[in-house]
N, C-alpha and C positions, 0 to 999 in steps of 0.2 A: 471579367471573371469575378465571381462572388468571393467576398472575403469572409463569409460566414464561418465562424468557428464551431465545429460540432461539440455537443455536450459530452461529458464523460459517459453518460448512459448510451448515447448514440455510438460511441466508440466500442462500448462493451457489447451492444447488440450486433454491430457489424462484425466484431471478432467472433461472436458465437455463431452467426450465420455462415461465416467462412469455415469455422471448425466443423459445423454440421455437414456442409457440402463435402469437405475433405474426408470426414469419417464415413460418409455414405458412398465414397468412391465415385463421385460424379465430378467430371472435369468442369472447368469454367465454361468451356465451349458447349459441352453437352447440356449443362443446366440452362444456359442462355437460350439455346435452340429449342429446348423442350418447353420453355416458358414463352417463347416468341419474342424474346428480348435480344438486344445486341450484346455482344460480349463486353463491349465498353460499359454499357449500363450496369451490368452485374459487377464488373470489376470496380467501378466507381462506388457502388453500394458497399462492397466488402472493404474498400479502403477509406470509407467515411468521406468520400468526395461528393456524395449525393445522398440526400435524405431518402429513406425508404418508408413508403406509406404502409399502413397496417394491412391493406389488401395484398400488397406485394409480399409482405412478411408471410401472410397466410399461404400465398402461392408457393413460396420457397419451402415452407414447412410441409406442405402437401408433397412437394417433389422429393424432399428428403425423408419422408415417411415418419415425421414427428407427429404423434397423436396423444390423446388423453390429457392428463394434467399438465404434462410438460408443454404441450402445445398451447393450452390455455394460459399458462403462466408466461410464456414468451410473448404471446399476443398482448397480454395485459402490460407487460414490460414495454413493448413497442409503443403502446398508447401514451406512456409517460416519458419516453426517451428524449423528447424535445424540451422537457422542463429544465430550466436553468437554476442551479444552486449557486451559493456565493462564490465557490471556487471556479465556476464557469464565467463569472463576470469580472473577477480580479485580473489585473494585467500580469499573469504568471506565465512562466515557461510551460509549454504544452505538456511535457512529460511530468512536470511537477503538479499541474492541475489535475492531470489524469490520476496521479498517485493519491492526491488528497481525496478525489472522488471515490476511488476504490477503498481507501481507508475509512471514509465516512459511511460507506455502504456495507462494509464487511461486518461479520458478527464475531470474528475472532482474528487475532493477529499475534503471530509468534515471531520474535526477532532476536538476532544476535548482533550486538554492537561491539566493535573493537576499535573504533576511531573516536567517536563522541557518544554521549548519552542520546538515546532515541528522542526525536523531537517531541513526542507525546509526554515525555517525562521532564523536559527541560524547564528551568526557571526562566523568567524574562531576561535577567542579566546574563545568565549562561548562554542563552540563545543569541543575545545581542553580540557577544564576543565571537561565537561560532560563525554567525552570519557575516560579520565584518571580515573575519579571516578568510571565509570562503569567497568573498567578492574579489579579493586580491587587487583591488584598485579603489580609488576614491569614489565614494557615493555620498550624495547629500544625506544628512542625518534623517530627513523625512523618509527617504527610501529605506534606510535601515529600520526605522520605526515601523514602516508598513510591513516589512517582511517579518519582523518580530510579532506584530499583531496577527498576521496570517498564521504563524506557528502557534500562537496562543489560541486562536480560533479552532485549530485542529483538535486541541486537547478536550474540547467539549464532548467528544465521543466517549470519554472515560466516565463522565459524571452527569451529563445533561440529556442523554438519550433515554427513551422509555426502556429500552434494553441496552444498557451500556456495553461497549466493546469489551470482550474478554481478551485481556492483553497479558501476554507472557513474554517477559524480557530477560534475556541472559546478557549480562554486562561483563565484558572482559575487565579484569582487575586493573589492567593498564589504563583503562578509561578513567577509573576513579583516581589513579595516581597523576594523571595529566592535569596540571593546574591551569585551568582556563579562567582568565579574569582575575586571578589572585585568590588568596586564602578565603576571604569573606564570601566571594561568589561561590567557591566550592563548598564551603560550610552550608550555605543556604541551599545548594543543590543536593547535598547529602540529606538535609532535613526534608526537602521535597520528596526525595525517593522514599524515605521512611514514612512520610505521610501517605503517599500513594500506595505503598505496600500494604497499608491497612484496609484498602478498599477490597471488597469481596471479589471484584472482577479483575484485579491486578495481581500478578505473580512476578516477583523479582528474584533472580538468582545471580550470583557473582561467579564468574569463571576464574579461579585463582591461578596465578602464574605458575604455581608448583605443579599444575596438571601437565604442563609441557605441551606436546603436540596433541591436537584434537581436530575434528572436522572443520571447525570454524576458523582455523588459522589462515584459510585462503581469503577470508574477508567477511564483512558484514552482509546480512541478508534478512529479508522479512518474508513471511508466508502469510498471505491473506486468504481467509476462508469466508465464503458468502452464504447468506441464508437461503438463497435460491439454489436448489439442487441442480438446476440445469446450467449453472455457471461453475466451471472448474476453479479450484484453488489457483492462486497466482503467486509466484515468487518474484519479489522485487529486489533488484540489486542496483544500487546507486553508484555513479562514477562522477568524476570531476566535471565532465561535460554533458552528462545526460543520464539515462537510466535504461536498464534492461528488464523487460517483463518476460518471465518464463511461464508458459502455459502448457508445455508438453507434459503429458501425464507422467512419463517415466522420470523426467528431470525434477518435477515437483515432488514426486515420491522420494527421490534421492535426497533432496533438501529436507524433507520431513523426517526421514530416517536419521539424517545428520543431527537435526535439532533434538530428536528424542535421545540420541546418544549423548549429546551435550547436556541435556537435562539431568541425565544420570551421573554425569561427570562433575558438573558444577556443584558449588556449595548448595546445601538445602536452602529453601526460602528462609527458614528460621536462622540458620547460620549466616546467611547473607545479610539479613537485617541486623543481626548482632554485630557483624563486621562494620556496617554503616553506622550503627550506634556508637561504636568505639571511635570512629572517625570524628564524631561530633562531641565526644567527651561524655557520653551518657554512661 
């Protein structure tokens, strides 16, 4: 059996092909029969267990009635799906590599953080303490260093892309109160937040404890939006042992409404940076 690991792009393509079939009300059996394929072949394509060739993508799009610019864009995407980026070659957990790929290819990311500061905003030392705590068992220093380096590499999306990621982060005030790594580490982290808040593509808000209950009290989440119109937004929810990707349109809309409500409830960006400035003694 092949041990080939699919790229993040191959995973996205497979998920979109499955979504198109389901939205066109064609069963797996019907689609396979009309294409002259076995049900197993189509199932393996949709579950990223088999590579799908461009002519096969064209056949699927014909069957699902996808035409015009959307068809052309999907075929162009299929031609590049096998290309490997750095997150595809790192020895990372599959769900984490998938998230990094989605993050790198998104044009906008909105997130609410109630446990720790989002990875795109973390200093190296803050990240190091978070990673050590998350491992919950001894790991060689080199492994911790590697994971810190991966987190730092992710941050390039904010400053090094031709079109930097539009990033909106709402941080629970309890996250700022949680002393990770000691006072010096936290002071440097506050400074980093103030520095990043000056970027035109980064917006930071603090959710004060005085607000009480709000939609985010159920936990942290991120909403990723992609430049390709044919790929739906994705909600990402991380857990201790894995990750949940939500693509259902109704559920994504619910999270989007929740985030918009939280934007209106949290401190304004100016008041948020003023709060951070007070914490560093400015």
